C-alpha distance (Angstrom), angle and dihedral (degrees) to the residues before:
residue distance angle dihedral
M1 . . .
T2 3.80 . .
R3 3.77 124.2 .
M4 3.76 124.8 -145.7
A5 3.79 114.1 -136.6
R6 3.77 114.4 -129.2
V7 3.78 111.4 -132.4
V8 3.79 114.7 -145.9
K9 3.77 119.7 -177.8
N10 3.77 117.0 -135.5
T11 3.78 93.1 -136.5
P12 3.79 116.8 50.3
A13 3.78 118.0 -137.1
L14 3.76 110.9 -98.1
R15 3.77 113.2 -141.1
R16 3.80 113.1 -150.5
L17 3.76 131.7 172.2
P18 3.79 114.7 -96.6
K19 3.81 116.2 -104.3
G20 3.78 112.0 -80.2
R21 3.82 94.8 23.4
V22 3.78 118.7 115.4
H23 3.78 132.6 -157.0
P24 3.81 130.1 -147.1
Y25 3.81 93.5 -110.3
L26 3.80 100.2 70.4
G27 3.82 91.2 122.9
W28 3.80 90.5 68.2
Q29 3.80 99.2 37.7
G30 3.79 112.1 112.8
T31 3.81 94.7 15.5
P32 3.82 122.8 124.2
L33 3.81 87.8 -109.1
W34 3.82 91.1 53.6
R35 3.79 91.9 48.9
A36 3.82 92.7 49.3
V37 3.80 93.4 48.3
E38 3.81 92.6 44.0
K39 3.82 90.2 51.8
A40 3.81 91.0 49.9
V41 3.81 92.2 48.8
A42 3.80 91.2 46.7
D43 3.81 91.3 50.5
L44 3.81 92.2 49.2
A45 3.80 92.1 47.6
Q46 3.82 91.9 47.2
N47 3.82 90.3 51.8
Q48 3.81 89.1 47.4
D49 3.81 90.2 -120.1
L50 3.80 90.2 120.8
V51 3.79 129.0 42.0
E52 3.79 111.6 -155.1
K53 3.79 109.9 -143.5
T54 3.80 95.1 170.4
N55 3.79 135.2 38.6
R56 3.78 113.0 -64.0
E57 3.81 92.2 -124.8
Y58 3.80 89.2 63.9
I59 3.80 93.0 48.6
V60 3.80 94.2 47.3
G61 3.79 92.8 41.2
Y62 3.78 93.7 51.0
V63 3.80 92.0 50.6
C64 3.83 90.5 47.9
K65 3.81 90.7 49.8
T66 3.81 91.6 49.2
I67 3.81 92.9 48.8
S68 3.81 91.3 46.7
R69 3.79 92.0 51.8
R70 3.78 90.7 51.8
K71 3.79 98.6 37.4
K72 3.82 96.4 120.7
A73 3.80 91.9 55.7
I74 3.81 90.8 43.5
I75 3.82 92.7 49.8
D76 3.80 90.8 47.2
Q77 3.80 89.9 51.4
L78 3.79 93.4 47.8
T79 3.79 94.9 47.8
S80 3.82 95.2 45.8
H81 3.82 93.2 66.9
């Protein structure tokens, strides 16, 4: 019986929007929230804990939008501890 070796690259492919294309999350881009989420996503992708199947801007933007919509509950949770 022969075994096929699985090749895993050390650096995952980063999917970015092509130049000139925009995404619906421009309001969050460049904010401290955006930078924190982007760093977390990058770390997870680098560790191969996350497989990005869409452009990173859409992943980061969606998480920023979700956090922003729930910010009162998040702030309450953070300040209660």
